[in-house]
KEMARMI-157468 format. One record per residue (C-alpha): chain; x, y, z; residue number from 1. Coordinates in steps of 0.2 Angstrom, whole numbers, plus 5000, padded with zeros to 4 digits. Layout:
BEGIN
+----+------+------+------+-----+
| ch |   c1 |   c2 |   c3 |   i |
+----+------+------+------+-----+
|  A |    X |    Y |    Z | NUM |
...
+----+------+------+------+-----+
This chain:
BEGIN
+----+------+------+------+-----+
| ch |   c1 |   c2 |   c3 |   i |
+----+------+------+------+-----+
|  A | 4255 | 4978 | 4857 |   1 |
|  A | 4265 | 4995 | 4857 |   2 |
|  A | 4283 | 4995 | 4851 |   3 |
|  A | 4294 | 5009 | 4855 |   4 |
|  A | 4302 | 5014 | 4839 |   5 |
|  A | 4316 | 5026 | 4845 |   6 |
|  A | 4331 | 5027 | 4834 |   7 |
|  A | 4344 | 5014 | 4835 |   8 |
|  A | 4354 | 5016 | 4851 |   9 |
|  A | 4342 | 5027 | 4860 |  10 |
|  A | 4330 | 5015 | 4868 |  11 |
|  A | 4331 | 5002 | 4882 |  12 |
|  A | 4332 | 4988 | 4870 |  13 |
|  A | 4348 | 4992 | 4860 |  14 |
|  A | 4363 | 4983 | 4853 |  15 |
|  A | 4373 | 4999 | 4852 |  16 |
|  A | 4387 | 5005 | 4864 |  17 |
|  A | 4382 | 5015 | 4879 |  18 |
|  A | 4391 | 5031 | 4880 |  19 |
|  A | 4402 | 5032 | 4896 |  20 |
|  A | 4411 | 5046 | 4904 |  21 |
|  A | 4429 | 5048 | 4899 |  22 |
|  A | 4441 | 5039 | 4912 |  23 |
|  A | 4451 | 5054 | 4916 |  24 |
|  A | 4460 | 5046 | 4930 |  25 |
|  A | 4466 | 5030 | 4920 |  26 |
|  A | 4472 | 5041 | 4906 |  27 |
|  A | 4482 | 5051 | 4918 |  28 |
|  A | 4490 | 5035 | 4925 |  29 |
|  A | 4494 | 5029 | 4908 |  30 |
|  A | 4502 | 5045 | 4902 |  31 |
|  A | 4512 | 5045 | 4918 |  32 |
|  A | 4518 | 5028 | 4915 |  33 |
|  A | 4523 | 5032 | 4898 |  34 |
|  A | 4533 | 5047 | 4903 |  35 |
|  A | 4542 | 5036 | 4916 |  36 |
|  A | 4546 | 5023 | 4903 |  37 |
|  A | 4552 | 5036 | 4891 |  38 |
|  A | 4563 | 5044 | 4905 |  39 |
|  A | 4571 | 5027 | 4909 |  40 |
|  A | 4573 | 5023 | 4890 |  41 |
|  A | 4583 | 5039 | 4887 |  42 |
|  A | 4593 | 5037 | 4903 |  43 |
|  A | 4597 | 5019 | 4901 |  44 |
|  A | 4616 | 5021 | 4902 |  45 |
|  A | 4614 | 5029 | 4919 |  46 |
|  A | 4604 | 5016 | 4927 |  47 |
|  A | 4611 | 5000 | 4918 |  48 |
|  A | 4625 | 4998 | 4930 |  49 |
|  A | 4614 | 4999 | 4945 |  50 |
|  A | 4602 | 4987 | 4938 |  51 |
|  A | 4616 | 4975 | 4933 |  52 |
|  A | 4622 | 4976 | 4951 |  53 |
|  A | 4605 | 4971 | 4957 |  54 |
|  A | 4602 | 4956 | 4946 |  55 |
|  A | 4620 | 4951 | 4943 |  56 |
|  A | 4630 | 4949 | 4926 |  57 |
|  A | 4622 | 4941 | 4911 |  58 |
|  A | 4629 | 4923 | 4911 |  59 |
|  A | 4641 | 4920 | 4897 |  60 |
|  A | 4637 | 4904 | 4887 |  61 |
|  A | 4650 | 4890 | 4891 |  62 |
|  A | 4660 | 4885 | 4876 |  63 |
|  A | 4660 | 4866 | 4871 |  64 |
|  A | 4675 | 4856 | 4871 |  65 |
|  A | 4675 | 4856 | 4852 |  66 |
|  A | 4676 | 4875 | 4852 |  67 |
|  A | 4689 | 4877 | 4865 |  68 |
|  A | 4700 | 4864 | 4857 |  69 |
|  A | 4698 | 4872 | 4840 |  70 |
|  A | 4703 | 4889 | 4847 |  71 |
|  A | 4718 | 4881 | 4856 |  72 |
|  A | 4724 | 4873 | 4840 |  73 |
|  A | 4721 | 4889 | 4829 |  74 |
|  A | 4731 | 4899 | 4842 |  75 |
|  A | 4745 | 4886 | 4842 |  76 |
|  A | 4746 | 4886 | 4823 |  77 |
|  A | 4746 | 4905 | 4823 |  78 |
|  A | 4761 | 4904 | 4835 |  79 |
|  A | 4752 | 4913 | 4849 |  80 |
|  A | 4757 | 4901 | 4863 |  81 |
|  A | 4750 | 4911 | 4877 |  82 |
|  A | 4733 | 4911 | 4870 |  83 |
|  A | 4735 | 4892 | 4866 |  84 |
|  A | 4739 | 4889 | 4884 |  85 |
|  A | 4723 | 4898 | 4889 |  86 |
|  A | 4712 | 4888 | 4878 |  87 |
|  A | 4720 | 4872 | 4882 |  88 |
|  A | 4717 | 4876 | 4900 |  89 |
|  A | 4699 | 4878 | 4897 |  90 |
|  A | 4698 | 4861 | 4887 |  91 |
|  A | 4707 | 4852 | 4901 |  92 |
|  A | 4695 | 4859 | 4914 |  93 |
|  A | 4681 | 4851 | 4903 |  94 |
|  A | 4690 | 4834 | 4900 |  95 |
|  A | 4703 | 4832 | 4914 |  96 |
|  A | 4706 | 4814 | 4910 |  97 |
|  A | 4709 | 4815 | 4892 |  98 |
|  A | 4727 | 4809 | 4890 |  99 |
|  A | 4730 | 4816 | 4872 | 100 |
|  A | 4723 | 4833 | 4877 | 101 |
|  A | 4734 | 4833 | 4893 | 102 |
|  A | 4750 | 4828 | 4883 | 103 |
|  A | 4746 | 4842 | 4870 | 104 |
|  A | 4744 | 4855 | 4884 | 105 |
|  A | 4760 | 4849 | 4893 | 106 |
|  A | 4770 | 4852 | 4877 | 107 |
|  A | 4762 | 4869 | 4874 | 108 |
|  A | 4766 | 4874 | 4892 | 109 |
|  A | 4784 | 4868 | 4889 | 110 |
|  A | 4786 | 4878 | 4873 | 111 |
|  A | 4780 | 4893 | 4883 | 112 |
|  A | 4794 | 4890 | 4895 | 113 |
|  A | 4781 | 4886 | 4909 | 114 |
|  A | 4791 | 4871 | 4914 | 115 |
|  A | 4784 | 4867 | 4932 | 116 |
|  A | 4766 | 4868 | 4926 | 117 |
|  A | 4771 | 4857 | 4911 | 118 |
|  A | 4778 | 4844 | 4922 | 119 |
|  A | 4762 | 4844 | 4933 | 120 |
|  A | 4751 | 4841 | 4918 | 121 |
|  A | 4763 | 4828 | 4911 | 122 |
|  A | 4761 | 4818 | 4928 | 123 |
|  A | 4742 | 4820 | 4926 | 124 |
|  A | 4743 | 4813 | 4909 | 125 |
|  A | 4753 | 4798 | 4915 | 126 |
|  A | 4740 | 4795 | 4929 | 127 |
|  A | 4726 | 4796 | 4916 | 128 |
|  A | 4733 | 4783 | 4904 | 129 |
|  A | 4735 | 4764 | 4905 | 130 |
|  A | 4752 | 4756 | 4908 | 131 |
|  A | 4755 | 4753 | 4889 | 132 |
|  A | 4753 | 4772 | 4885 | 133 |
|  A | 4770 | 4780 | 4881 | 134 |
|  A | 4764 | 4798 | 4878 | 135 |
|  A | 4764 | 4805 | 4896 | 136 |
|  A | 4781 | 4797 | 4899 | 137 |
|  A | 4788 | 4804 | 4883 | 138 |
|  A | 4782 | 4822 | 4885 | 139 |
|  A | 4788 | 4822 | 4903 | 140 |
|  A | 4806 | 4816 | 4897 | 141 |
|  A | 4807 | 4831 | 4886 | 142 |
|  A | 4801 | 4843 | 4899 | 143 |
|  A | 4814 | 4837 | 4911 | 144 |
|  A | 4827 | 4838 | 4898 | 145 |
|  A | 4823 | 4856 | 4894 | 146 |
|  A | 4824 | 4859 | 4913 | 147 |
|  A | 4842 | 4853 | 4912 | 148 |
|  A | 4838 | 4837 | 4922 | 149 |
|  A | 4845 | 4825 | 4909 | 150 |
|  A | 4847 | 4810 | 4921 | 151 |
|  A | 4829 | 4810 | 4926 | 152 |
|  A | 4824 | 4814 | 4908 | 153 |
|  A | 4833 | 4798 | 4902 | 154 |
|  A | 4823 | 4787 | 4915 | 155 |
|  A | 4806 | 4794 | 4908 | 156 |
|  A | 4811 | 4792 | 4890 | 157 |
|  A | 4816 | 4774 | 4892 | 158 |
|  A | 4800 | 4771 | 4901 | 159 |
|  A | 4791 | 4778 | 4886 | 160 |
|  A | 4800 | 4766 | 4875 | 161 |
|  A | 4796 | 4751 | 4886 | 162 |
|  A | 4778 | 4756 | 4887 | 163 |
|  A | 4775 | 4757 | 4868 | 164 |
|  A | 4790 | 4753 | 4857 | 165 |
|  A | 4780 | 4759 | 4842 | 166 |
|  A | 4778 | 4777 | 4848 | 167 |
|  A | 4789 | 4788 | 4837 | 168 |
|  A | 4791 | 4802 | 4850 | 169 |
|  A | 4798 | 4790 | 4863 | 170 |
|  A | 4813 | 4788 | 4851 | 171 |
|  A | 4814 | 4807 | 4847 | 172 |
|  A | 4814 | 4813 | 4865 | 173 |
|  A | 4826 | 4799 | 4870 | 174 |
|  A | 4837 | 4806 | 4856 | 175 |
|  A | 4836 | 4823 | 4862 | 176 |
|  A | 4841 | 4817 | 4880 | 177 |
|  A | 4856 | 4808 | 4872 | 178 |
|  A | 4861 | 4823 | 4863 | 179 |
|  A | 4862 | 4833 | 4879 | 180 |
|  A | 4872 | 4819 | 4887 | 181 |
|  A | 4884 | 4820 | 4872 | 182 |
|  A | 4880 | 4802 | 4867 | 183 |
|  A | 4881 | 4806 | 4849 | 184 |
|  A | 4879 | 4789 | 4840 | 185 |
|  A | 4864 | 4784 | 4851 | 186 |
|  A | 4856 | 4802 | 4848 | 187 |
|  A | 4857 | 4800 | 4829 | 188 |
|  A | 4851 | 4782 | 4829 | 189 |
|  A | 4835 | 4786 | 4839 | 190 |
|  A | 4832 | 4803 | 4830 | 191 |
|  A | 4833 | 4795 | 4813 | 192 |
|  A | 4822 | 4780 | 4818 | 193 |
|  A | 4809 | 4792 | 4825 | 194 |
|  A | 4808 | 4801 | 4808 | 195 |
|  A | 4807 | 4785 | 4799 | 196 |
|  A | 4793 | 4780 | 4809 | 197 |
|  A | 4783 | 4796 | 4807 | 198 |
|  A | 4790 | 4808 | 4793 | 199 |
|  A | 4777 | 4820 | 4796 | 200 |
|  A | 4780 | 4822 | 4815 | 201 |
|  A | 4786 | 4840 | 4819 | 202 |
|  A | 4795 | 4835 | 4835 | 203 |
|  A | 4804 | 4821 | 4826 | 204 |
|  A | 4811 | 4832 | 4813 | 205 |
|  A | 4815 | 4845 | 4826 | 206 |
|  A | 4826 | 4833 | 4836 | 207 |
|  A | 4835 | 4826 | 4821 | 208 |
|  A | 4839 | 4844 | 4816 | 209 |
|  A | 4846 | 4847 | 4834 | 210 |
|  A | 4856 | 4831 | 4833 | 211 |
|  A | 4864 | 4835 | 4816 | 212 |
|  A | 4867 | 4853 | 4822 | 213 |
|  A | 4877 | 4847 | 4837 | 214 |
|  A | 4887 | 4835 | 4826 | 215 |
|  A | 4892 | 4850 | 4814 | 216 |
|  A | 4880 | 4845 | 4800 | 217 |
|  A | 4873 | 4862 | 4798 | 218 |
|  A | 4866 | 4860 | 4780 | 219 |
|  A | 4858 | 4844 | 4785 | 220 |
|  A | 4850 | 4852 | 4800 | 221 |
|  A | 4844 | 4866 | 4789 | 222 |
|  A | 4834 | 4853 | 4778 | 223 |
|  A | 4826 | 4846 | 4794 | 224 |
|  A | 4821 | 4863 | 4800 | 225 |
|  A | 4814 | 4867 | 4783 | 226 |
|  A | 4803 | 4851 | 4783 | 227 |
|  A | 4797 | 4854 | 4801 | 228 |
|  A | 4792 | 4872 | 4797 | 229 |
|  A | 4783 | 4866 | 4782 | 230 |
|  A | 4772 | 4857 | 4794 | 231 |
|  A | 4771 | 4871 | 4807 | 232 |
|  A | 4777 | 4887 | 4799 | 233 |
|  A | 4774 | 4899 | 4814 | 234 |
|  A | 4783 | 4889 | 4828 | 235 |
|  A | 4797 | 4902 | 4834 | 236 |
|  A | 4809 | 4889 | 4840 | 237 |
|  A | 4810 | 4881 | 4823 | 238 |
|  A | 4813 | 4898 | 4815 | 239 |
|  A | 4827 | 4901 | 4828 | 240 |
|  A | 4835 | 4884 | 4824 | 241 |
|  A | 4834 | 4887 | 4805 | 242 |
|  A | 4842 | 4904 | 4806 | 243 |
|  A | 4855 | 4898 | 4818 | 244 |
|  A | 4860 | 4884 | 4806 | 245 |
|  A | 4860 | 4895 | 4791 | 246 |
|  A | 4873 | 4905 | 4801 | 247 |
|  A | 4883 | 4889 | 4805 | 248 |
|  A | 4883 | 4884 | 4787 | 249 |
|  A | 4889 | 4902 | 4782 | 250 |
|  A | 4873 | 4906 | 4773 | 251 |
|  A | 4873 | 4923 | 4781 | 252 |
|  A | 4860 | 4931 | 4769 | 253 |
|  A | 4847 | 4917 | 4773 | 254 |
|  A | 4851 | 4918 | 4791 | 255 |
|  A | 4848 | 4937 | 4792 | 256 |
|  A | 4832 | 4935 | 4782 | 257 |
|  A | 4825 | 4922 | 4795 | 258 |
|  A | 4830 | 4933 | 4810 | 259 |
|  A | 4822 | 4948 | 4802 | 260 |
|  A | 4806 | 4937 | 4800 | 261 |
|  A | 4807 | 4933 | 4819 | 262 |
|  A | 4809 | 4951 | 4823 | 263 |
|  A | 4793 | 4955 | 4814 | 264 |
|  A | 4784 | 4941 | 4824 | 265 |
|  A | 4792 | 4947 | 4841 | 266 |
|  A | 4794 | 4966 | 4840 | 267 |
|  A | 4796 | 4968 | 4858 | 268 |
|  A | 4808 | 4954 | 4861 | 269 |
|  A | 4827 | 4958 | 4862 | 270 |
|  A | 4833 | 4940 | 4857 | 271 |
|  A | 4831 | 4942 | 4838 | 272 |
|  A | 4842 | 4958 | 4839 | 273 |
|  A | 4855 | 4949 | 4850 | 274 |
|  A | 4857 | 4935 | 4838 | 275 |
|  A | 4856 | 4946 | 4823 | 276 |
|  A | 4870 | 4957 | 4831 | 277 |
|  A | 4880 | 4941 | 4833 | 278 |
|  A | 4878 | 4936 | 4815 | 279 |
|  A | 4883 | 4953 | 4809 | 280 |
|  A | 4898 | 4953 | 4820 | 281 |
|  A | 4903 | 4937 | 4814 | 282 |
|  A | 4902 | 4944 | 4796 | 283 |
|  A | 4913 | 4959 | 4802 | 284 |
|  A | 4898 | 4971 | 4798 | 285 |
|  A | 4901 | 4980 | 4814 | 286 |
|  A | 4890 | 4995 | 4811 | 287 |
|  A | 4875 | 4983 | 4809 | 288 |
|  A | 4880 | 4973 | 4824 | 289 |
|  A | 4881 | 4988 | 4835 | 290 |
|  A | 4864 | 4994 | 4829 | 291 |
|  A | 4856 | 4978 | 4834 | 292 |
|  A | 4864 | 4976 | 4851 | 293 |
|  A | 4859 | 4994 | 4855 | 294 |
|  A | 4841 | 4990 | 4849 | 295 |
|  A | 4841 | 4975 | 4861 | 296 |
|  A | 4847 | 4986 | 4875 | 297 |
|  A | 4833 | 4999 | 4871 | 298 |
|  A | 4820 | 4985 | 4872 | 299 |
|  A | 4826 | 4979 | 4889 | 300 |
|  A | 4826 | 4997 | 4896 | 301 |
|  A | 4809 | 5000 | 4889 | 302 |
|  A | 4802 | 4985 | 4898 | 303 |
|  A | 4811 | 4990 | 4914 | 304 |
|  A | 4803 | 5007 | 4913 | 305 |
|  A | 4786 | 5000 | 4910 | 306 |
|  A | 4787 | 4988 | 4925 | 307 |
|  A | 4793 | 5003 | 4936 | 308 |
|  A | 4778 | 5012 | 4931 | 309 |
|  A | 4767 | 4998 | 4936 | 310 |
|  A | 4764 | 4988 | 4921 | 311 |
|  A | 4760 | 4969 | 4924 | 312 |
|  A | 4775 | 4962 | 4914 | 313 |
|  A | 4789 | 4950 | 4916 | 314 |
|  A | 4806 | 4957 | 4916 | 315 |
|  A | 4818 | 4950 | 4902 | 316 |
|  A | 4831 | 4937 | 4909 | 317 |
|  A | 4847 | 4944 | 4915 | 318 |
|  A | 4857 | 4935 | 4902 | 319 |
|  A | 4850 | 4946 | 4888 | 320 |
|  A | 4856 | 4962 | 4897 | 321 |
|  A | 4873 | 4955 | 4900 | 322 |
|  A | 4875 | 4947 | 4883 | 323 |
|  A | 4870 | 4964 | 4875 | 324 |
|  A | 4882 | 4974 | 4885 | 325 |
|  A | 4897 | 4963 | 4882 | 326 |
|  A | 4894 | 4961 | 4864 | 327 |
|  A | 4891 | 4979 | 4860 | 328 |
|  A | 4907 | 4982 | 4871 | 329 |
|  A | 4917 | 4970 | 4860 | 330 |
|  A | 4910 | 4979 | 4844 | 331 |
|  A | 4916 | 4996 | 4851 | 332 |
|  A | 4933 | 4988 | 4854 | 333 |
|  A | 4934 | 4982 | 4836 | 334 |
|  A | 4928 | 4999 | 4829 | 335 |
|  A | 4942 | 5007 | 4840 | 336 |
|  A | 4930 | 5016 | 4851 | 337 |
|  A | 4940 | 5011 | 4866 | 338 |
|  A | 4932 | 5023 | 4878 | 339 |
|  A | 4914 | 5017 | 4875 | 340 |
|  A | 4921 | 4999 | 4875 | 341 |
|  A | 4927 | 5002 | 4893 | 342 |
|  A | 4911 | 5010 | 4899 | 343 |
|  A | 4900 | 4996 | 4892 | 344 |
|  A | 4910 | 4981 | 4897 | 345 |
|  A | 4911 | 4989 | 4915 | 346 |
|  A | 4892 | 4988 | 4915 | 347 |
|  A | 4893 | 4969 | 4913 | 348 |
|  A | 4906 | 4967 | 4926 | 349 |
|  A | 4897 | 4978 | 4939 | 350 |
|  A | 4881 | 4968 | 4936 | 351 |
|  A | 4890 | 4952 | 4939 | 352 |
|  A | 4897 | 4958 | 4955 | 353 |
|  A | 4880 | 4965 | 4961 | 354 |
|  A | 4871 | 4949 | 4956 | 355 |
|  A | 4882 | 4934 | 4960 | 356 |
|  A | 4875 | 4917 | 4956 | 357 |
|  A | 4878 | 4901 | 4946 | 358 |
|  A | 4873 | 4900 | 4928 | 359 |
|  A | 4857 | 4890 | 4924 | 360 |
|  A | 4860 | 4875 | 4913 | 361 |
|  A | 4844 | 4879 | 4904 | 362 |
|  A | 4850 | 4895 | 4897 | 363 |
|  A | 4852 | 4896 | 4878 | 364 |
|  A | 4869 | 4892 | 4871 | 365 |
|  A | 4881 | 4906 | 4874 | 366 |
|  A | 4871 | 4914 | 4887 | 367 |
|  A | 4877 | 4917 | 4905 | 368 |
|  A | 4871 | 4925 | 4921 | 369 |
|  A | 4889 | 4933 | 4923 | 370 |
|  A | 4901 | 4942 | 4913 | 371 |
|  A | 4911 | 4931 | 4901 | 372 |
|  A | 4929 | 4929 | 4901 | 373 |
|  A | 4931 | 4940 | 4885 | 374 |
|  A | 4924 | 4955 | 4894 | 375 |
|  A | 4939 | 4955 | 4906 | 376 |
|  A | 4953 | 4953 | 4894 | 377 |
|  A | 4945 | 4964 | 4880 | 378 |
|  A | 4942 | 4978 | 4893 | 379 |
|  A | 4960 | 4976 | 4898 | 380 |
|  A | 4966 | 4978 | 4880 | 381 |
|  A | 4955 | 4993 | 4877 | 382 |
|  A | 4964 | 5001 | 4892 | 383 |
|  A | 4981 | 4996 | 4884 | 384 |
|  A | 4976 | 5005 | 4868 | 385 |
|  A | 4971 | 5021 | 4878 | 386 |
|  A | 4988 | 5020 | 4888 | 387 |
|  A | 4980 | 5015 | 4904 | 388 |
|  A | 4990 | 5000 | 4909 | 389 |
|  A | 4995 | 5009 | 4925 | 390 |
|  A | 4982 | 5007 | 4938 | 391 |
|  A | 4988 | 5025 | 4945 | 392 |
|  A | 4984 | 5033 | 4928 | 393 |
|  A | 4968 | 5023 | 4927 | 394 |
|  A | 4962 | 5028 | 4944 | 395 |
|  A | 4963 | 5046 | 4940 | 396 |
|  A | 4952 | 5045 | 4925 | 397 |
|  A | 4940 | 5030 | 4929 | 398 |
|  A | 4941 | 5029 | 4948 | 399 |
|  A | 4927 | 5016 | 4950 | 400 |
|  A | 4934 | 5004 | 4936 | 401 |
|  A | 4945 | 4989 | 4938 | 402 |
|  A | 4962 | 4992 | 4931 | 403 |
|  A | 4970 | 4980 | 4918 | 404 |
|  A | 4980 | 4971 | 4931 | 405 |
|  A | 4964 | 4966 | 4940 | 406 |
|  A | 4955 | 4962 | 4924 | 407 |
|  A | 4969 | 4951 | 4917 | 408 |
|  A | 4971 | 4942 | 4934 | 409 |
|  A | 4953 | 4938 | 4934 | 410 |
|  A | 4953 | 4932 | 4916 | 411 |
|  A | 4968 | 4921 | 4920 | 412 |
|  A | 4960 | 4914 | 4935 | 413 |
|  A | 4944 | 4910 | 4926 | 414 |
|  A | 4954 | 4901 | 4912 | 415 |
|  A | 4964 | 4891 | 4925 | 416 |
|  A | 4948 | 4885 | 4933 | 417 |
|  A | 4943 | 4878 | 4916 | 418 |
|  A | 4958 | 4876 | 4905 | 419 |
|  A | 4958 | 4869 | 4887 | 420 |
|  A | 4962 | 4852 | 4893 | 421 |
|  A | 4949 | 4851 | 4907 | 422 |
|  A | 4943 | 4833 | 4909 | 423 |
|  A | 4925 | 4839 | 4909 | 424 |
|  A | 4927 | 4844 | 4891 | 425 |
|  A | 4920 | 4862 | 4896 | 426 |
|  A | 4937 | 4871 | 4896 | 427 |
|  A | 4940 | 4887 | 4887 | 428 |
|  A | 4948 | 4886 | 4870 | 429 |
|  A | 4967 | 4888 | 4869 | 430 |
|  A | 4965 | 4904 | 4859 | 431 |
|  A | 4957 | 4912 | 4875 | 432 |
|  A | 4973 | 4908 | 4885 | 433 |
|  A | 4984 | 4916 | 4871 | 434 |
|  A | 4973 | 4931 | 4871 | 435 |
|  A | 4975 | 4934 | 4889 | 436 |
|  A | 4994 | 4931 | 4888 | 437 |
|  A | 4996 | 4943 | 4874 | 438 |
|  A | 4987 | 4956 | 4884 | 439 |
|  A | 4998 | 4954 | 4899 | 440 |
|  A | 5014 | 4955 | 4888 | 441 |
|  A | 5007 | 4971 | 4879 | 442 |
|  A | 5004 | 4979 | 4896 | 443 |
|  A | 5020 | 4974 | 4904 | 444 |
|  A | 5032 | 4977 | 4889 | 445 |
|  A | 5024 | 4988 | 4876 | 446 |
|  A | 5013 | 5001 | 4886 | 447 |
|  A | 5019 | 5019 | 4886 | 448 |
|  A | 5015 | 5019 | 4904 | 449 |
|  A | 5017 | 5002 | 4910 | 450 |
|  A | 5010 | 4995 | 4927 | 451 |
|  A | 5020 | 4999 | 4943 | 452 |
|  A | 5021 | 4980 | 4946 | 453 |
|  A | 5022 | 4969 | 4931 | 454 |
|  A | 5007 | 4958 | 4929 | 455 |
|  A | 5011 | 4940 | 4933 | 456 |
|  A | 5011 | 4926 | 4920 | 457 |
|  A | 5008 | 4909 | 4927 | 458 |
|  A | 5024 | 4899 | 4928 | 459 |
|  A | 5018 | 4885 | 4916 | 460 |
|  A | 5015 | 4898 | 4902 | 461 |
|  A | 5031 | 4908 | 4904 | 462 |
|  A | 5041 | 4898 | 4890 | 463 |
|  A | 5027 | 4899 | 4877 | 464 |
|  A | 5031 | 4908 | 4861 | 465 |
|  A | 5018 | 4916 | 4850 | 466 |
|  A | 5017 | 4932 | 4840 | 467 |
|  A | 5008 | 4948 | 4847 | 468 |
|  A | 4995 | 4950 | 4833 | 469 |
|  A | 4979 | 4951 | 4842 | 470 |
|  A | 4964 | 4940 | 4837 | 471 |
|  A | 4949 | 4951 | 4839 | 472 |
|  A | 4933 | 4943 | 4848 | 473 |
|  A | 4922 | 4934 | 4835 | 474 |
|  A | 4936 | 4933 | 4823 | 475 |
|  A | 4946 | 4918 | 4817 | 476 |
|  A | 4964 | 4917 | 4824 | 477 |
|  A | 4976 | 4926 | 4813 | 478 |
|  A | 4963 | 4932 | 4801 | 479 |
|  A | 4969 | 4944 | 4787 | 480 |
|  A | 4970 | 4962 | 4793 | 481 |
|  A | 4959 | 4975 | 4784 | 482 |
|  A | 4959 | 4994 | 4785 | 483 |
|  A | 4943 | 4997 | 4795 | 484 |
|  A | 4942 | 4987 | 4811 | 485 |
|  A | 4954 | 4972 | 4811 | 486 |
|  A | 4969 | 4967 | 4821 | 487 |
|  A | 4982 | 4980 | 4826 | 488 |
|  A | 5000 | 4977 | 4829 | 489 |
|  A | 5007 | 4982 | 4846 | 490 |
|  A | 5013 | 5000 | 4846 | 491 |
|  A | 5032 | 5001 | 4848 | 492 |
|  A | 5038 | 5008 | 4864 | 493 |
|  A | 5046 | 5025 | 4863 | 494 |
|  A | 5065 | 5026 | 4865 | 495 |
+----+------+------+------+-----+
């Protein structure tokens, strides 16, 4: 048999590869696809939005309840209440029936001054709990108390005690209600009991500090605020309370240091500047007081400007603007810058007349939605020292301003509405009455250019006798005079 012995790969029986023509068409397609791919790769930023619009956004992984709660607690401990509210809201969406979570959320909303939302969450906490759970009733009591609804708050606080007599915050929040109702003994007893039951509870310490403060034990309040801050060092209301009680205890250096700490934490907030100004004014450091009040006004004006330009910001409360105006006006007066005092105090009066409304009981101590009584008689005294007791003379120089006669009549009317012996206990101090009467006597009897018609003195005060040494705003009566910015005696009339 004949066997073809052609070289390997040449015959019909071969295990080698057959040579095929090059697939030109496939190569061209491959190269083309590679070119298109490279084009899209280098133009990815151009096409990504279009692709995202077609397929939708990439789903964000949902955080677990443990993650949201941890973030909420971290934000709270850092003092970032707004972020804490955000994460608590996410947590409640995952666990809407968790009573403890709802109570914590309601408390943070309250601290963030979102009272209506806090009240809604507190009601949700009550519904989620059994009848022996005091937590929802207790936090609702505190929210209502902060809203100025003491009677309703008292009902909820007593319900909390009835539901669970072993719950410390039922006693703490009841003490806070009693404190606002001026039931001092019951306030102290309940606050002390709450701290005894749970010495490491921040709110129990906080309420005891408030009770001691209202009873004038400022040093005792300082100790309680310090212990509360050792537990939660970044809670701003505790820092405000500590600084305020340092000031009440005449520990001015510590008070100023604490307020400066608050300023660093809240650089855009005018409140630290206002209370710092009040502290410096009380110390008779008028230049520092003026600088802080002016800084507060600057912050308010910057916020107003940002809102006018479209920024999504809340305006600062009106009481801040009014307090800054009237306080810086009084500083101008004590520094004998009477013209600036007149101009600034008039701003507070104009604002009050343009925005008449009742004061809100939930405003901070000393805050008001209208000009204070001091604004009227201090402005009148500034006019006196500028020899402007005559309304005619005043109308020539300040045609839009009220004259001393109108100012002092207004101040006296305000005093008579709330005299020192007012049964409500909210009357003005007797020193206010004497300041108004002194100003009237000075204008009537000692002004170089007296008013055309004497300013009337109410009949019940006409026989009072007192010296004409003026007690400046923020100064203790009859304080020793100094050379810089203290009391002036009335100038003697010529002739």
